C-alpha positions as CSV (number, residue, x, y, z in Angstrom):
1,M,126.5,82.1,104.7
2,P,127.3,85.0,107.0
3,R,130.4,84.7,109.1
4,K,129.8,84.1,112.8
5,T,131.5,86.0,115.6
6,V,131.1,84.8,119.1
7,I,131.9,87.3,121.9
8,I,132.4,86.2,125.5
9,G,131.4,89.1,127.8
10,G,128.8,91.8,127.7
11,G,130.7,94.8,129.2
12,A,132.2,97.8,127.4
13,A,134.7,95.6,125.6
14,G,132.2,93.0,124.6
15,L,129.5,95.4,123.3
16,G,132.1,97.6,121.7
17,S,133.3,94.5,119.9
18,A,129.8,93.6,118.7
19,G,129.4,97.1,117.3
20,G,132.8,96.9,115.7
21,V,132.0,93.6,113.9
22,K,128.7,95.0,112.6
23,A,130.4,98.2,111.4
24,S,132.9,96.1,109.3
25,D,130.4,93.4,108.2
26,P,126.8,94.4,108.6
27,G,125.6,91.0,107.6
28,A,127.7,89.2,110.2
29,D,126.1,86.8,112.7
30,V,127.1,88.2,116.1
31,V,126.4,86.3,119.3
32,V,127.3,87.7,122.8
33,Y,127.4,85.5,125.9
34,T,127.2,87.1,129.3
35,Q,126.8,85.5,132.8
36,F,124.9,88.5,134.0
37,E,121.3,89.7,133.7
38,D,122.2,92.8,131.7
39,V,124.7,94.3,129.2
40,A,125.8,97.8,128.4
41,Y,125.4,99.6,131.7
42,S,127.9,101.7,133.5
43,P,129.4,99.9,136.5
44,C,131.6,103.0,137.0
45,G,128.5,104.9,138.0
46,I,127.5,102.5,140.8
47,P,129.4,104.4,143.6
48,Y,127.7,107.6,142.6
49,V,124.2,106.1,143.1
50,H,125.3,104.8,146.5
51,G,126.6,108.2,147.4
52,G,123.4,110.0,146.2
53,E,124.8,112.0,143.4
54,I,122.8,109.9,141.0
55,D,119.3,109.2,142.2
56,D,118.4,106.0,140.3
57,F,120.3,102.9,139.1
58,Q,118.2,102.8,136.0
59,K,120.0,105.9,134.7
60,L,123.2,103.8,134.4
61,F,121.7,101.6,131.6
62,L,122.9,102.8,128.2
63,A,120.2,101.1,126.2
64,G,117.3,98.6,126.5
65,K,117.7,95.0,125.5
66,Q,115.5,95.5,122.4
67,A,118.2,97.9,121.0
68,Y,120.6,95.0,120.6
69,V,117.9,92.8,119.0
70,D,117.2,95.7,116.5
71,A,121.0,96.0,115.8
72,G,121.1,92.3,114.9
73,I,123.2,91.4,118.0
74,D,122.1,88.1,119.6
75,V,122.7,88.5,123.4
76,H,122.4,85.4,125.6
77,Y,121.9,86.6,129.2
78,E,122.8,84.6,132.3
79,T,124.7,82.2,130.1
80,E,128.2,80.8,130.9
81,V,130.9,79.8,128.4
82,T,132.8,77.0,130.1
83,A,135.5,76.2,127.5
84,I,137.2,77.3,124.3
85,D,138.6,75.0,121.7
86,T,140.7,77.1,119.3
87,A,141.6,74.1,117.1
88,A,138.0,73.1,116.5
89,K,136.9,76.8,116.6
90,T,134.2,76.1,119.1
91,V,133.1,77.2,122.6
92,T,131.2,75.1,125.1
93,V,128.1,76.9,126.5
94,A,126.2,75.8,129.6
95,G,122.8,74.7,128.5
96,E,123.6,75.0,124.8
97,G,126.4,72.6,124.3
98,T,129.1,73.1,121.6
99,V,128.8,76.3,119.5
100,S,131.0,76.9,116.5
101,Y,132.5,80.2,115.5
102,D,134.4,81.8,112.6
103,N,135.9,84.4,114.9
104,L,136.0,84.7,118.6
105,I,136.4,87.7,120.8
106,I,137.3,87.3,124.5
107,A,136.0,90.1,126.7
108,T,135.7,88.3,130.0
109,G,136.6,91.3,132.1
110,F,138.1,91.2,135.6
111,E,137.7,89.8,139.1
112,Y,138.7,91.5,142.3
113,A,141.9,90.0,143.7
114,D,141.3,87.5,146.5
115,P,142.1,89.3,149.8
116,G,143.6,85.9,150.9
117,V,142.5,86.1,154.5
118,P,140.2,84.1,156.7
119,G,136.5,85.0,156.6
120,G,136.2,85.6,152.9
121,D,132.9,83.7,152.7
122,L,131.1,85.8,155.3
123,G,128.0,87.8,154.5
124,G,128.3,91.6,154.4
125,L,131.4,91.6,152.0
126,Y,130.5,93.8,149.0
127,Y,132.3,93.5,145.7
128,V,131.1,96.4,143.6
129,K,130.5,95.2,140.0
130,N,127.1,93.8,139.1
131,I,124.3,96.4,138.9
132,R,121.5,94.1,140.0
133,K,123.5,93.1,143.1
134,A,124.3,96.8,143.7
135,M,120.6,97.5,143.8
136,E,120.3,95.1,146.7
137,W,123.4,96.2,148.4
138,D,122.1,99.8,148.4
139,K,119.4,98.6,150.8
140,V,122.1,97.2,153.0
141,I,124.0,100.4,152.9
142,A,120.9,102.3,153.9
143,E,120.9,100.3,157.2
144,A,124.6,100.3,157.8
145,K,126.1,102.2,160.7
146,R,129.8,101.3,160.3
147,A,131.7,100.3,157.1
148,V,135.2,99.4,156.2
149,V,136.7,99.9,152.7
150,V,139.6,97.6,151.9
151,E,142.2,99.3,149.7
152,A,142.5,102.8,148.4
153,G,142.4,102.1,144.6
154,P,140.1,104.0,142.2
155,L,137.0,102.2,143.4
156,G,138.0,102.5,147.0
157,L,138.3,106.2,146.7
158,E,134.8,106.5,145.2
159,M,133.2,104.2,147.8
160,V,134.9,106.0,150.7
161,T,133.4,109.3,149.6
162,A,130.0,107.6,148.8
163,L,129.7,106.0,152.2
164,A,130.7,109.2,154.0
165,H,128.1,111.1,152.1
166,R,125.5,108.6,153.4
167,G,126.5,109.5,157.0
168,I,128.1,106.1,157.7
169,E,131.1,105.8,160.0
170,T,133.6,104.9,157.3
171,H,137.1,103.4,157.7
172,L,139.7,102.9,154.9
173,I,142.5,100.4,155.3
174,D,145.4,100.2,152.9
175,P,148.9,98.6,153.2
176,N,150.5,101.6,151.4
177,P,151.5,104.9,153.0
178,Y,148.8,107.0,151.1
179,A,145.8,106.6,148.9
180,L,146.0,105.6,145.2
181,S,149.7,105.0,145.6
182,Q,149.8,102.9,142.4
183,M,148.8,106.0,140.3
184,A,149.1,109.2,142.2
185,D,151.8,111.2,144.1
186,P,151.6,111.8,147.8
187,D,151.4,115.6,147.5
188,I,148.4,115.2,145.1
189,M,146.6,112.9,147.5
190,A,147.3,114.9,150.7
191,P,144.4,117.4,150.2
192,V,142.1,114.4,149.3
193,E,142.9,112.7,152.6
194,E,142.3,115.9,154.5
195,S,138.9,116.3,152.9
196,W,138.0,112.8,153.9
197,R,139.0,113.6,157.5
198,E,136.7,116.6,157.3
199,L,133.9,114.2,156.3
200,G,134.7,112.0,159.3
201,V,136.5,109.2,157.5
202,H,139.0,107.2,159.6
203,L,142.2,106.5,157.5
204,H,144.4,103.5,158.3
205,F,147.4,103.5,156.1
206,N,150.4,101.2,156.4
207,T,147.8,98.8,157.7
208,T,147.5,95.2,156.6
209,L,144.2,93.2,156.4
210,E,144.5,90.0,158.4
211,A,140.9,88.6,158.6
212,F,137.2,89.2,158.3
213,L,135.5,88.3,161.6
214,G,132.0,87.0,161.7
215,D,129.1,86.6,164.1
216,D,127.2,83.5,164.9
217,K,124.9,84.2,161.9
218,G,127.8,84.2,159.4
219,Q,127.7,87.9,158.9
220,V,130.8,90.1,159.1
221,R,131.1,92.0,162.5
222,A,134.6,93.3,162.3
223,V,137.8,93.5,160.2
224,K,141.0,92.4,161.8
225,T,144.1,94.4,160.8
226,S,147.7,94.7,161.8
227,E,146.6,97.7,163.9
228,G,143.7,96.0,165.6
229,E,140.1,95.2,165.0
230,I,137.6,97.6,163.4
231,P,133.9,96.9,164.0
232,A,131.9,96.8,160.8
233,D,128.5,95.7,159.5
234,L,129.5,96.3,155.9
235,V,132.9,95.8,154.1
236,V,133.5,97.0,150.6
237,V,136.3,94.9,149.2
238,A,138.0,97.1,146.6
239,T,141.2,95.1,146.0
240,H,142.9,95.5,142.6
241,K,141.4,94.2,139.4
242,T,142.8,91.0,138.1
243,P,142.1,89.6,134.6
244,N,139.4,87.0,134.4
245,N,141.3,84.7,132.1
246,K,140.6,81.1,133.2
247,L,139.0,80.3,129.9
248,A,141.9,81.8,127.8
249,A,144.5,80.1,129.9
250,A,142.8,76.7,129.7
251,A,142.6,77.2,125.9
252,G,146.4,77.7,125.7
253,I,146.1,81.4,124.7
254,K,149.3,83.3,125.7
255,L,149.1,85.5,128.8
256,G,151.5,88.2,129.9
257,S,153.2,89.2,133.1
258,T,150.1,90.9,134.4
259,G,148.0,87.8,133.7
260,G,146.3,89.7,130.9
261,I,146.0,88.2,127.4
262,I,148.8,89.2,125.1
263,V,147.5,91.0,122.0
264,D,149.0,92.8,119.1
265,E,148.0,96.3,117.9
266,R,144.9,94.8,116.2
267,M,143.9,93.1,119.5
268,K,144.7,89.7,118.0
269,T,145.7,86.9,120.4
270,S,148.2,84.1,120.0
271,A,145.4,81.8,118.7
272,P,144.1,81.9,115.1
273,N,140.8,83.8,114.6
274,V,140.7,84.9,118.3
275,W,140.8,88.5,119.5
276,A,140.5,90.0,123.0
277,A,139.8,93.3,124.6
278,G,139.2,95.1,127.9
279,D,140.3,94.1,131.4
280,A,141.2,90.7,130.1
281,V,144.2,92.0,128.1
282,E,147.4,93.8,128.8
283,I,148.5,96.8,126.7
284,P,152.0,98.5,126.6
285,H,152.5,101.9,128.2
286,G,153.4,104.3,125.4
287,L,156.6,105.6,127.0
288,A,157.8,103.0,129.5
289,G,156.7,100.0,127.4
290,T,155.6,98.2,130.6
291,P,152.4,96.1,130.3
292,L,149.3,97.6,131.8
293,Q,146.1,95.8,132.7
294,G,142.8,96.9,134.2
295,L,142.4,100.3,132.6
296,T,139.2,102.4,132.3
297,G,135.9,101.7,130.5
298,S,136.9,104.1,127.7
299,H,140.0,102.0,127.0
300,A,137.9,98.8,127.1
301,Y,135.4,100.2,124.7
302,A,138.0,101.4,122.2
303,Q,139.8,98.1,122.4
304,G,136.5,96.3,121.8
305,K,135.8,98.4,118.7
306,T,139.3,97.6,117.4
307,A,138.9,93.8,118.0
308,G,135.4,93.8,116.5
309,A,136.4,95.8,113.4
310,N,139.2,93.4,112.7
311,A,137.2,90.3,113.4
312,G,134.7,91.6,111.0
313,G,137.3,91.9,108.2
314,G,138.3,95.5,108.7
315,D,141.6,97.0,109.5
316,R,141.9,99.0,112.7
317,T,144.8,99.4,115.2
318,Y,144.9,100.2,118.9
319,R,148.0,102.1,119.9
320,A,150.0,102.0,123.1
321,V,148.4,104.1,125.8
322,Y,149.4,107.2,127.7
323,V,146.6,106.8,130.2
324,P,144.7,110.0,130.9
325,W,142.9,109.5,134.1
326,G,140.8,111.4,136.6
327,T,138.3,110.9,139.4
328,P,136.5,112.8,142.1
329,A,138.1,112.1,145.5
330,G,136.7,113.7,148.7
331,K,135.8,117.3,147.8
332,W,138.5,117.3,145.0
333,V,139.0,116.0,141.5
334,I,142.4,114.5,140.7
335,G,143.8,113.4,137.4
336,G,146.8,113.0,135.3
337,A,148.4,111.4,132.3
338,S,151.2,108.8,131.8
339,F,152.8,108.7,135.2
340,G,153.8,110.9,138.2
341,E,156.9,111.3,140.3
342,A,156.4,108.2,142.4
343,T,156.1,105.9,139.4
344,A,158.9,107.6,137.5
345,T,161.2,107.2,140.5
346,A,160.2,103.5,140.9
347,L,161.0,102.9,137.2
348,G,164.3,104.8,137.5
349,I,163.2,107.4,135.0
350,P,164.9,110.8,135.5
351,Y,162.8,114.0,135.1
352,V,162.6,117.7,135.3
353,K,159.6,119.0,137.2
354,G,157.4,122.1,136.7
355,E,154.5,123.0,139.0
356,A,151.9,125.8,139.2
357,Q,149.0,126.7,141.5
358,G,146.3,128.3,139.3
359,I,142.6,128.9,139.1
360,S,139.8,127.5,136.9
361,R,138.4,130.9,135.8
362,A,138.9,134.6,136.5
363,R,139.6,135.3,140.2
364,Y,136.6,137.6,140.4
365,Y,134.1,135.3,138.7
366,P,131.7,133.4,141.0
367,G,132.6,129.7,141.5
368,V,136.4,130.1,140.8
369,Q,138.2,126.9,141.9
370,P,141.9,126.1,142.5
371,V,143.8,124.1,140.0
372,R,147.3,122.7,140.7
373,V,149.3,121.2,137.8
374,K,152.5,119.3,138.0
375,L,154.4,118.4,134.8
376,L,157.4,116.0,134.4
377,A,159.7,116.3,131.4
378,E,162.7,114.3,130.1
379,P,166.0,116.0,131.0
380,G,167.7,117.5,128.0
381,T,164.9,117.2,125.4
382,L,162.4,118.5,127.9
383,R,159.8,116.3,126.2
384,L,156.7,115.9,128.4
385,I,156.6,112.4,130.0
386,G,154.0,112.8,132.8
387,A,151.5,115.0,134.5
388,Q,149.3,115.1,137.6
389,M,146.6,117.6,138.8
390,I,144.2,118.4,141.6
391,G,141.4,120.9,141.6
392,G,137.9,121.7,142.5
393,G,136.6,119.9,139.5
394,E,136.6,122.3,136.5
395,G,139.0,121.4,133.7
396,I,140.8,118.5,135.3
397,K,139.4,115.9,132.9
398,E,140.0,118.1,129.9
399,R,143.6,118.9,130.9
400,A,144.3,115.2,131.5
401,D,143.0,114.4,128.0
402,F,145.1,117.1,126.4
403,L,148.3,116.3,128.3
404,A,148.0,112.6,127.3
405,Q,148.0,113.7,123.7
406,A,150.8,116.1,124.3
407,I,152.9,113.2,125.7
408,R,151.9,111.0,122.8
409,F,153.0,113.5,120.2
410,G,156.2,114.6,121.9
411,F,155.3,118.1,123.1
412,T,158.1,119.8,125.1
413,L,158.0,122.2,128.0
414,H,158.9,124.9,125.4
415,D,155.7,124.0,123.4
416,L,153.5,124.1,126.5
417,S,155.1,127.3,127.9
418,T,154.2,129.1,124.7
419,M,150.9,127.5,123.9
420,E,147.7,129.5,123.3
421,N,144.8,129.2,125.7
422,V,141.3,130.3,126.0
423,Y,140.7,133.3,128.2
424,S,137.1,134.1,129.2
425,P,136.3,135.1,132.8
426,A,133.5,132.6,133.1
427,I,135.4,129.6,131.8
428,G,139.2,130.2,131.8
429,A,141.8,132.3,133.7
430,L,144.2,134.6,131.9
431,N,147.2,132.5,133.1
432,E,146.6,128.8,132.1
433,P,148.1,126.6,134.9
434,I,149.7,124.3,132.3
435,V,151.5,127.2,130.7
436,V,152.7,128.4,134.1
437,A,153.8,124.9,135.2
438,A,155.7,124.5,131.9
439,T,157.4,127.9,132.3
440,N,158.5,127.0,135.8
441,G,159.8,123.7,134.6
442,L,162.0,125.5,132.0
443,E,163.4,127.6,134.9
444,N,164.1,124.5,136.9
445,A,165.8,122.9,133.9
446,K,168.1,125.9,133.6
447,K,169.1,125.6,137.3
448,G,170.0,121.9,136.7
């Protein structure tokens, strides 16, 4: 009899898991349960449809439903798993009863943190996640005149820009002193904030959300903050992602300090024959060792592949992460790897800094864009420990990917200062900004 793997969740981690199982054991019986109408689309693309950069939600679907049938993956749509019994190796499924498994993979994803203020049940509060709901919300956005975005995390950044592009009077409120403060440094974000102001966005930092205020029809009419009321007919609630782990917790599976499921390098949980992946788990930072939760879709997919491969009888590991990241923000693209100055300071990690202002291609070639690079290195060894960047778009993603690998494999400022780089007027400048930043870092290290 084929071994049966049950997967709870149809996002990047869940479908990655399904593929991983099939790769290790092509004859395996793989069943995926999802509460939603679809699987395997890109929720990360939703803000770009709202902003008009992508013209159709259908372009976010990665494959049709028949593709999973053809692959031998049995997906149960709009179906909720209500309980897990790890001793009996069963799950309870609404409408189906008790379902047994040989192996279980938990990929239940995330929920937005509850804002914890009055008015949370009003109409007009948009939590960006499900593509079918996004299609309906896009019609609301088309009629909106004034919108408020709550919190300046990654999704908040994207939605602020999207709403501004739609010509909507947009307000951003955040309790921190600047945008994306959990990831980025203030000097990296300052040009982003200025570009938002150029778009007409109203920024309210050091401002606390106090309530959502409604009209007599139960629709939001304003947001009450510590700085006063902001009228709004649409509110995007972009609070931080929290792991959706009610099922795992009820089953006695161990959770960590972030609320994410604790997994080993094979994505195995504390329960026998149970793996987990994606936003539901926590993963150690490669340098600091601190647990991280709620990373990107690429992390979720890779974790799912690992969990699935091992559940299918293979042998695959998922290492600690160095978190390359990047996103458009205003008219800029920002990115980095590991951590920046603000996080290093908060963790008490000393560093040597090297910075450079460069360009994306030859200065005389059309379309040249600015690129600013900041590198952090460990005093003494000068081993790279972090990086952040901002530019017009070209090369930020590629530099973030490279620098994460450089951190992972212990590159030093000496290595980066003498590295080779592509020079071609159309695609790369003579002086690579990473090289210049590393060279400046070496000079700073000499000065002590």
